[in-house]
C-alpha positions as CSV (number, residue, x, y, z in Angstrom):
1,M,-3.5,-11.8,6.8
2,G,-3.2,-15.2,5.2
3,R,-6.2,-17.2,3.6
4,Y,-9.5,-19.2,4.7
5,S,-9.4,-17.1,8.3
6,A,-12.6,-16.1,10.1
7,L,-12.8,-12.4,11.7
8,G,-15.4,-11.9,14.2
9,H,-17.4,-8.5,14.5
10,R,-15.9,-5.6,16.1
11,L,-12.3,-6.1,16.2
12,T,-9.7,-3.4,17.0
13,F,-6.4,-3.5,15.7
14,E,-4.1,-1.0,17.8
15,L,-1.5,0.5,15.7
16,G,1.1,3.5,16.6
17,L,-0.3,4.0,20.0
18,N,2.4,3.2,22.2
19,H,3.7,5.6,24.6
20,D,7.2,5.7,25.8
21,Y,6.8,4.9,29.5
22,R,10.6,4.5,30.2
23,Q,10.9,8.4,29.9
24,V,10.2,10.6,32.4
25,T,6.7,11.4,31.4
26,T,4.6,9.4,29.0
27,Y,2.6,12.6,27.8
28,P,3.5,13.7,24.2
29,F,4.8,16.9,24.8
30,E,6.7,17.4,21.1
31,D,3.6,16.0,19.1
32,L,1.4,18.7,21.0
33,A,3.7,21.8,21.4
34,D,5.0,22.4,17.9
35,G,1.9,23.7,16.8
36,K,0.7,21.1,14.1
37,E,-1.9,19.0,13.9
38,P,-1.2,16.5,16.7
39,Q,-0.2,12.9,15.4
40,I,-2.2,10.1,16.2
41,N,0.8,7.8,15.6
42,H,3.8,9.2,18.0
43,Y,6.8,7.7,19.5
44,N,7.7,5.9,16.4
45,H,10.9,4.4,18.3
46,V,8.6,2.2,20.3
47,N,5.7,1.1,18.1
48,R,5.3,-1.7,16.0
49,K,3.3,-1.0,12.9
50,Q,2.2,-4.5,11.8
51,I,-0.3,-6.9,12.6
52,I,0.3,-10.4,10.8
53,I,-2.7,-12.9,11.0
54,G,-1.8,-16.3,9.6
55,N,-3.8,-18.8,7.6
56,D,-6.9,-20.6,9.3
57,V,-7.2,-18.3,12.0
58,W,-10.6,-17.7,13.8
59,I,-10.9,-14.8,15.7
60,G,-13.9,-13.8,18.0
61,C,-16.1,-10.7,18.4
62,D,-14.7,-7.8,20.0
63,V,-11.0,-8.6,20.2
64,T,-8.5,-6.4,20.7
65,I,-4.8,-6.9,18.9
66,L,-1.9,-4.8,19.6
67,G,0.7,-3.8,17.1
68,G,3.6,-5.8,16.5
69,V,1.7,-8.9,17.1
70,R,1.8,-12.0,15.1
71,I,-0.7,-14.7,15.1
72,G,-0.1,-18.2,13.8
73,N,-1.6,-20.5,11.4
74,G,-4.8,-22.4,12.8
75,A,-4.5,-20.3,15.9
76,V,-8.1,-19.5,17.8
77,I,-8.7,-16.1,19.6
78,G,-11.6,-16.1,21.9
79,A,-14.4,-13.3,22.2
80,R,-12.9,-10.2,24.0
81,S,-9.5,-11.0,24.1
82,V,-6.8,-8.6,24.1
83,V,-3.7,-10.1,22.2
84,A,-0.5,-8.5,23.2
85,K,2.2,-11.2,22.4
86,D,2.4,-13.5,19.7
87,V,0.1,-16.2,19.4
88,P,1.7,-19.7,18.5
89,P,0.4,-21.6,15.6
90,Y,-2.9,-23.6,16.5
91,A,-3.1,-22.5,19.9
92,V,-6.3,-21.5,21.7
93,V,-6.0,-17.9,23.3
94,V,-8.6,-15.9,25.7
95,G,-8.5,-13.3,28.2
96,N,-6.8,-9.8,29.0
97,P,-4.1,-10.1,28.5
98,A,-4.7,-13.1,26.3
99,R,-3.1,-16.5,27.2
100,V,-3.0,-20.0,25.9
101,I,-5.3,-22.3,27.3
102,K,-4.6,-25.2,25.2
103,Y,-3.6,-26.4,21.6
104,R,-6.1,-27.6,19.2
105,F,-3.8,-30.6,18.1
106,D,-0.9,-32.4,19.6
107,E,3.0,-31.5,18.5
108,E,3.0,-34.1,15.9
109,T,-0.2,-33.0,14.3
110,I,0.6,-29.5,14.2
111,R,4.0,-29.9,12.9
112,A,2.5,-31.9,9.9
113,L,-0.2,-29.5,9.0
114,Q,2.7,-26.9,9.1
115,E,4.4,-28.7,6.6
116,I,1.5,-29.7,4.4
117,K,0.3,-25.9,4.1
118,W,-3.1,-27.1,2.5
119,W,-4.0,-23.2,2.6
120,N,-1.4,-22.6,-0.5
121,W,-3.6,-25.7,-2.6
122,P,-5.4,-24.4,-5.4
123,E,-9.0,-23.7,-4.4
124,E,-10.5,-26.8,-6.9
125,K,-7.9,-29.2,-4.7
126,I,-9.3,-27.9,-1.4
127,K,-12.8,-28.5,-2.4
128,A,-12.1,-31.9,-3.9
129,N,-10.5,-33.0,-0.2
130,L,-13.3,-31.2,2.2
131,P,-14.3,-34.7,3.6
132,L,-10.7,-35.1,4.5
133,L,-10.5,-31.7,5.9
134,K,-13.1,-32.9,8.9
135,D,-10.6,-35.6,9.8
136,P,-7.1,-34.5,10.7
137,V,-5.9,-38.1,11.3
138,R,-7.0,-39.3,7.7
139,F,-5.6,-36.0,6.1
140,I,-2.4,-36.2,7.5
141,A,-2.3,-39.8,6.6
142,E,-3.1,-38.9,3.1
143,F,-0.9,-35.7,2.7
144,A,2.1,-35.8,5.0
145,A,5.4,-36.3,3.3
146,P,8.8,-36.2,4.3
147,R,10.5,-32.7,3.9
148,E,12.8,-32.8,1.0
149,D,15.9,-30.5,1.3
150,E,15.7,-28.0,-1.6
151,P,18.7,-27.9,-3.8
152,A,21.2,-25.1,-2.9
153,D,22.1,-22.5,-5.5
154,E,24.8,-20.3,-5.5
155,T,23.1,-17.8,-3.6
156,V,22.3,-20.1,-0.7
157,A,25.9,-21.2,-0.7
158,M,27.0,-17.6,-0.5
159,M,24.7,-17.0,2.4
160,R,26.3,-20.0,4.5
161,A,29.8,-18.6,3.8
162,L,28.6,-15.2,5.1
163,R,26.9,-16.6,7.8
164,A,30.1,-18.6,8.8
165,D,31.9,-15.5,8.8
166,G,29.8,-13.7,11.5
167,Y,27.4,-12.2,9.3
168,K,23.5,-11.4,10.1
169,I,21.5,-11.7,6.9
170,Y,18.3,-9.5,6.4
171,Y,16.4,-10.7,3.2
172,F,13.5,-8.7,1.6
173,V,11.1,-8.7,-1.0
174,P,10.9,-5.3,-2.4
175,D,7.5,-3.8,-3.0
176,F,7.9,-1.8,-6.1
177,D,4.8,-1.9,-7.5
178,A,2.5,-1.4,-4.3
179,E,0.3,2.0,-3.9
180,E,2.0,2.6,0.0
181,A,5.7,1.0,-0.6
182,V,7.8,0.5,2.2
183,W,10.8,-0.4,0.0
184,Q,12.5,3.0,0.4
185,H,12.3,3.0,3.8
186,V,13.6,-0.5,4.4
187,I,17.1,0.5,2.2
188,D,17.2,4.0,3.7
189,S,16.8,2.5,7.3
190,Y,19.8,-0.1,6.6
191,I,22.2,2.3,5.2
192,E,21.6,4.8,8.1
193,T,22.1,2.4,10.7
194,Y,25.1,0.3,9.1
195,C,28.3,0.8,7.3
196,A,31.0,-1.0,5.3
197,V,32.6,-2.7,8.4
198,D,29.6,-4.0,9.8
199,K,29.0,-7.7,9.4
200,T,25.7,-7.6,8.1
201,A,23.9,-8.0,4.5
202,L,20.6,-6.8,3.2
203,L,19.7,-9.4,0.4
204,L,17.0,-8.1,-2.0
205,H,14.9,-10.9,-4.2
206,R,14.7,-9.8,-7.4
207,A,11.6,-11.8,-9.5
208,A,11.4,-12.0,-13.1
209,S,8.1,-10.3,-12.9
210,M,9.1,-7.3,-10.9
211,S,9.6,-3.9,-12.4
212,Q,13.3,-3.5,-13.4
213,G,13.1,0.1,-14.0
214,T,13.5,3.5,-11.7
215,A,13.5,1.3,-8.4
216,W,16.3,-0.5,-9.2
217,A,18.1,2.8,-10.8
218,A,17.0,4.7,-7.4
219,I,18.9,2.0,-5.3
220,A,22.0,2.3,-7.4
221,A,22.0,6.1,-7.1
222,R,21.5,5.6,-3.0
223,L,24.2,3.3,-2.7
224,E,26.5,5.4,-5.1
225,E,25.7,8.8,-3.0
226,Q,27.0,6.3,0.1
227,G,29.9,5.7,-1.2
228,E,32.8,3.2,0.4
229,E,30.8,3.6,3.6
230,T,27.9,1.5,2.2
231,P,26.7,-1.6,4.0
232,L,26.6,-4.9,2.3
233,L,23.4,-5.1,-0.3
234,L,23.1,-8.1,-2.7
235,A,20.4,-9.0,-4.8
236,H,19.1,-12.8,-6.0
237,D,17.8,-13.0,-9.2
238,A,14.9,-15.8,-10.0
239,E,12.0,-16.8,-11.5
240,E,9.5,-17.1,-8.8
241,A,7.9,-14.5,-6.2
242,F,10.1,-15.4,-3.2
243,S,13.0,-18.1,-2.7
244,I,12.1,-20.6,0.0
245,P,15.6,-21.7,0.2
246,V,16.9,-18.3,0.6
247,L,14.3,-17.5,2.8
248,R,14.9,-20.3,5.1
249,E,18.7,-19.4,5.1
250,A,18.2,-16.0,6.1
251,D,18.4,-14.8,9.9
252,V,15.6,-12.0,9.5
253,F,12.9,-11.8,7.1
254,V,11.6,-7.9,6.4
255,T,7.9,-7.6,5.4
256,T,5.9,-5.4,3.3
257,K,2.3,-4.7,3.4
258,E,1.8,-7.0,0.3
259,D,0.3,-10.4,0.2
260,I,3.7,-11.9,-0.6
261,S,5.0,-11.2,3.0
262,S,2.1,-13.4,4.5
263,Q,3.4,-16.2,2.2
264,C,7.3,-15.8,3.4
265,V,6.4,-15.4,6.9
266,D,4.5,-18.7,6.7
267,Y,7.6,-20.6,5.5
268,A,9.7,-18.4,8.0
269,A,8.3,-19.3,11.0
270,D,9.3,-23.2,10.1
271,T,12.6,-22.6,10.8
272,G,12.6,-19.9,13.4
273,V,13.4,-16.8,10.9
274,I,13.0,-14.1,12.9
275,I,10.3,-11.3,11.4
276,R,10.8,-7.5,11.0
277,Y,8.3,-5.2,10.2
278,G,9.1,-2.8,7.3
279,L,7.2,-0.2,8.3
280,D,8.6,0.2,11.9
281,H,11.3,2.8,12.8
282,R,14.8,1.7,12.0
283,T,16.1,1.2,15.5
284,L,13.3,-1.4,15.6
285,L,13.9,-3.0,12.2
286,F,17.6,-3.3,12.2
287,D,19.9,-4.3,15.3
288,S,22.7,-1.6,15.9
289,C,26.1,-3.1,15.5
290,C,26.0,-3.0,19.3
291,D,23.6,-5.3,20.1
């Protein structure tokens, strides 16, 4: 969840509870017939296991949000709504299923607010500009600035060359230090889905502040185990927690449960980068080479 969002009472987040209606039966025979404790989350291959809520979102009381939904910055969700699909930035949605009834601002204003990203400011700057936050016209006039293209480093140049050659690039910021880390699942899923001849690349961000020990050694061992069939896996070394130019050059961003993913999703949405959930089954996480 992003910053400065307001959540009402009695919200329900439905994760991992879908049944596969494309089968002959939706009844979970395998979960109940193996003698083990029944699994609440079944049918992994059809269940999205993450919900992303943007910045400055207002969600009313008694709202239900289904797995896989992404709610854009500035959106408003009316009370008792059932949100089954992504909600665009600054949209106002109501109903079951929730539908867009209007937008808070016109397209130009929304675009400007998305670029300013005031929610990333230091708290002192936000407090100093509270009067302007009440007046969208004056606020944008004060802080809107033409977006400057970030300088392209060697990694960005390499990504452009790969994409020109038909490669699909997945960008991932590993959560090595997280208590509920998903990085092993993401890397294993990638290796199990693709092989060396597939035109895909998984680009791992390696920030200077990251743990540099056992995790990278484990990745190296996994690649060595796979041998010559290993699909392309790359690393991008940088000082910052993630790279905006690299993110914007990718085809897909893969999330974790960490706050940094919320920030990355915010920037990815600006340029149409696809979002995939790192907790999902590999068939939902990575496209097969036949897709």
